[in-house]
C-alpha positions in Angstrom: -17.4 2.4 -1.0 -16.9 5.4 -3.7 -15.3 4.0 -7.3 -13.5 7.3 -9.2 -11.3 6.8 -12.1 -10.4 3.0 -11.0 -10.0 4.3 -7.5 -11.8 2.7 -4.6 -12.5 5.5 -1.8 -14.3 4.6 2.1 -14.9 7.0 4.4 -14.5 6.8 7.9 -16.1 8.7 10.7 -18.8 11.3 10.7 -16.3 14.0 8.6 -17.7 13.5 5.3 -17.5 17.3 3.9 -13.9 16.7 4.1 -14.1 13.5 1.9 -16.3 15.1 -0.1 -14.1 18.3 -1.3 -10.9 16.1 -1.7 -12.1 14.1 -5.0 -12.6 16.3 -7.6 -9.3 18.4 -6.4 -6.9 15.1 -6.5 -8.6 13.8 -10.2 -8.0 17.4 -11.8 -4.8 17.4 -10.2 -3.7 13.6 -11.7 -4.6 14.6 -14.8 -1.5 16.9 -15.4 0.3 14.0 -14.3 -1.2 11.3 -16.8 -0.3 13.6 -19.0 3.5 13.5 -19.2 3.4 10.1 -19.5 5.3 8.6 -21.8 5.0 4.8 -21.5 1.4 3.4 -23.3 1.8 0.0 -23.3 0.8 -3.3 -21.3 3.1 -3.4 -17.6 2.8 -6.4 -15.5 3.6 -4.7 -11.9 4.6 -7.5 -8.9 5.0 -6.8 -4.9 7.0 -9.7 -3.6 5.5 -9.2 0.2 6.2 -11.4 3.6 3.2 -13.3 3.2 2.1 -13.2 -0.6 3.1 -11.9 -3.7 0.5 -9.4 -5.5 0.7 -8.3 -8.7 -2.1 -6.4 -11.4 -1.7 -5.9 -15.4 -1.6 -1.8 -16.2 -2.7 -0.8 -19.6 -1.5 2.9 -18.6 -2.7 3.7 -14.8 -5.8 1.3 -15.7 -5.7 -1.7 -13.5 -7.2 -4.8 -16.2 -6.7 -7.9 -13.7 -4.8 -8.4 -10.2 -3.5 -11.7 -8.7 -2.7 -13.2 -5.0 0.1 -15.6 -5.1 2.0 -18.2 -3.0 5.4 -17.5 -3.6 5.9 -21.4 -4.3 3.4 -20.4 -7.1 4.9 -17.6 -8.5 6.9 -18.9 -11.9 3.3 -20.7 -12.7 1.5 -18.0 -12.3 3.8 -15.5 -14.5 4.0 -18.0 -17.2 -0.1 -18.1 -17.0 -0.4 -13.8 -17.2 2.2 -13.4 -19.6 0.1 -15.7 -22.1 -3.2 -14.2 -21.0 -1.7 -10.7 -21.7 0.6 -11.1 -24.7 1.3 -7.5 -24.9 2.8 -7.2 -21.8 6.5 -5.8 -22.2 7.4 -4.9 -18.9 7.6 -6.7 -15.5 7.8 -3.6 -12.9 9.1 -5.7 -9.6 9.1 -4.2 -6.1 10.9 -7.2 -3.3 11.1 -7.1 0.3 10.0 -10.8 0.9 12.4 -13.5 0.7 11.2 -14.4 -2.3 14.9 -15.6 -4.5 15.5 -13.1 -7.0 16.3 -15.8 -9.8 12.9 -17.0 -10.1 12.2 -14.2 -12.4 15.6 -15.5 -14.4 13.5 -16.7 -16.8 11.5 -14.3 -17.9 13.9 -11.9 -19.5 13.4 -13.5 -22.9 10.0 -12.6 -22.5 9.9 -9.0 -20.7 11.8 -6.4 -19.6 12.3 -6.9 -15.7 12.6 -3.5 -13.8 13.5 -4.2 -10.2 12.9 -0.7 -8.3 16.1 -0.2 -6.1 17.7 2.8 -4.5 19.6 3.6 -7.6 16.1 5.1 -9.4 15.0 8.2 -9.5 11.8 9.2 -6.5 9.4 11.8 -6.6 10.6 13.3 -3.1 13.7 14.1 -0.9 15.0 12.0 1.7 15.2 12.6 4.9 15.6 9.8 6.9 18.3 9.9 9.4 19.2 6.0 7.9 17.8 5.8 4.4 19.9 3.5 3.2 17.6 1.2 5.6 14.9 2.6 4.4 12.1 -0.3 2.7 11.7 -0.1 -1.0 8.4 -0.6 -0.5 7.7 2.3 1.5 9.5 4.3 -0.8 7.6 3.2 -3.7 4.0 4.0 -1.3 5.6 7.5 -0.9 6.5 7.9 -4.8 3.1 7.1 -5.6 2.0 9.2 -2.7 3.6 12.4 -4.5 3.0 11.3 -8.1 -1.0 10.5 -7.0 -1.4 13.9 -4.8 0.8 17.1 -6.1 1.9 19.9 -3.5 -0.7 17.6 -0.4 0.7 16.7 3.3 0.3 12.9 2.7 0.2 10.5 5.3 0.3 6.6 3.9 -0.4 3.8 6.1 0.0 0.5 5.0 -1.5 -2.4 6.4 0.0 -5.6 6.3 2.0 -8.1 7.9 3.8 -4.9 9.9 1.2 -1.3 9.8 3.8 1.2 8.5 2.9 4.9 8.6 4.7 6.9 5.7 4.4 10.9 5.9 5.5 12.9 3.0 5.1 17.1 3.6 3.7 19.3 0.8 7.0 20.0 -0.5 8.0 16.6 -0.8 10.3 15.9 1.4 10.2 12.3 3.3 9.8 13.1 6.8 9.7 9.1 7.8 7.2 7.3 10.2 6.8 4.3 12.1 6.3 0.8 12.0 4.2 -1.8 14.3 2.8 -4.8 14.3 0.5 -6.0 11.8 -3.1 -8.0 12.7 -2.3 -12.0 11.5 1.9 -10.7 13.8 -0.5 -9.6 16.8 -3.1 -13.2 17.0 0.4 -15.3 16.5 2.6 -13.3 19.3 -0.3 -13.9 21.5 -1.0 -17.8 20.9 3.4 -17.9 20.6 4.1 -16.1 23.5 1.4 -17.3 26.4 0.5 -20.6 27.3 -3.0 -21.4 26.8 -4.7 -18.0 24.5 -5.6 -19.9 21.5 -4.4 -19.0 17.7 -7.4 -17.0 15.8 -8.2 -15.2 12.8 -9.3 -12.1 12.3 -12.8 -11.5 13.4 -15.2 -7.7 13.1 -15.1 -8.1 17.3 -19.0 -7.5 18.8 -18.3 -5.7 21.4 -15.7 -3.0 22.9 -15.8 -5.3 26.0 -14.9 -8.7 25.6 -17.2 -11.7 26.8 -15.1 -14.3 26.4 -11.6 -15.2 25.5 -11.8 -15.1 22.2 -13.8 -12.1 21.6 -11.3 -10.4 24.0 -8.9 -11.3 21.7 -10.4 -9.7 19.0 -11.1 -6.3 20.6 -7.4 -6.3 21.9 -6.2 -7.2 18.1 -8.2 -4.9 15.8 -9.5 -2.1 18.9 -6.1 -2.3 19.1 -4.6 -1.5 15.8 -7.8 0.7 15.6 -6.5 3.1 18.4 -3.2 2.6 17.7 -3.7 4.3 13.8 -6.3 7.6 15.2 -3.7 8.3 17.9 -1.2 8.6 15.3 -3.1 10.0 13.3 -3.9 13.0 15.8 -0.5 13.1 16.7 0.7 14.3 13.4 -2.5 16.6 13.4 -0.8 18.3 15.9 2.2 19.2 13.4 0.3 19.6 10.3 -3.4 20.6 10.4 -4.4 19.1 7.1 -3.0 16.0 5.4 -4.8 13.2 2.7 -4.4 10.2 4.7 -4.4 7.4 2.1 -5.4 3.8 3.6 -3.5 0.1 1.9 -2.6 -2.8 1.8 -4.0 -6.5 2.5 -6.2 -4.7 5.5 -7.2 -2.0 4.2 -10.5 -2.6 3.4 -10.7 -4.8 6.5 -9.5 -1.9 9.2 -11.2 1.1 7.3 -14.9 1.2 9.0 -13.0 1.1 12.1 -11.4 4.4 12.0 -13.2 7.7 13.1 -11.0 9.6 10.7 -11.2 10.6 7.5 -9.2 8.2 5.0 -9.1 7.2 1.5 -8.9 3.0 1.2 -7.0 2.0 -2.0 -6.0 -1.9 -1.1 -3.9 -1.6 -4.2 -2.4 1.7 -3.7 1.2 -0.1 -4.1 0.4 -1.6 -7.2 -0.6 1.8 -8.5 2.7 3.4 -7.4 4.8 1.1 -8.1 3.6 1.2 -12.2 3.7 5.3 -11.2 7.4 4.8 -10.2 7.7 2.9 -13.4 6.5 5.7 -15.7 8.1 8.6 -13.7 11.4 7.3 -14.3 10.5 6.5 -18.2 10.0 11.0 -18.0 14.0 11.8 -18.3 
């Protein structure tokens, strides 16, 4: 794992040369974006996902602290964060989960609530044939990819409850991608839709050939996802010779070592992208 400017870069596979030439290029281009930022106070980014609520305190583009919270504890947790960081004056919110939006009403007298919606500006052209159905989390991830990696083809792979693939070309056009079940959903489906298979939690398989039912499940789920991701990457490579691959989500670090392609693994990319999407909308 290599840390540069607060970002974690992870190499998977043997194609090391391609990885080594990217970081300097990315950082050099990022500086031009960072110089445009106008908002300088502290910001609390909150991502309401399908399973957990993730949040981060930002000062400029730097994460000061990360939090993971159960939905039932969100009011207490945000009160704690605001008390710990009294300089926070904006709460930037992105939600795809089922949390009641009224849970944030009590904070309006303390901070400005800035909920990302389709009415905000995004730094890409949305070419999805059903743009109204594109999840806001995928839109925020695409915005972060454009802002952090300008003028490049980008593939963002978010491995959470679902696995989403989002491709944005170097002309900043969002083309679409794919959606498939994530790790937890695959384990649960094997248990719930069969009579005797046990419910397991994620574990690195000891061998591709599982020598027990449990090991066969681990091999099928984890190796299956790894082969799926590598297969999608290879399919995109038939159309685009070169692109940045960003792996994010709660299972990013767990899966990174399984992949044969060169990637950037950053489990906090959605929170960073939420902060940057807010910043981008301040630069009118």
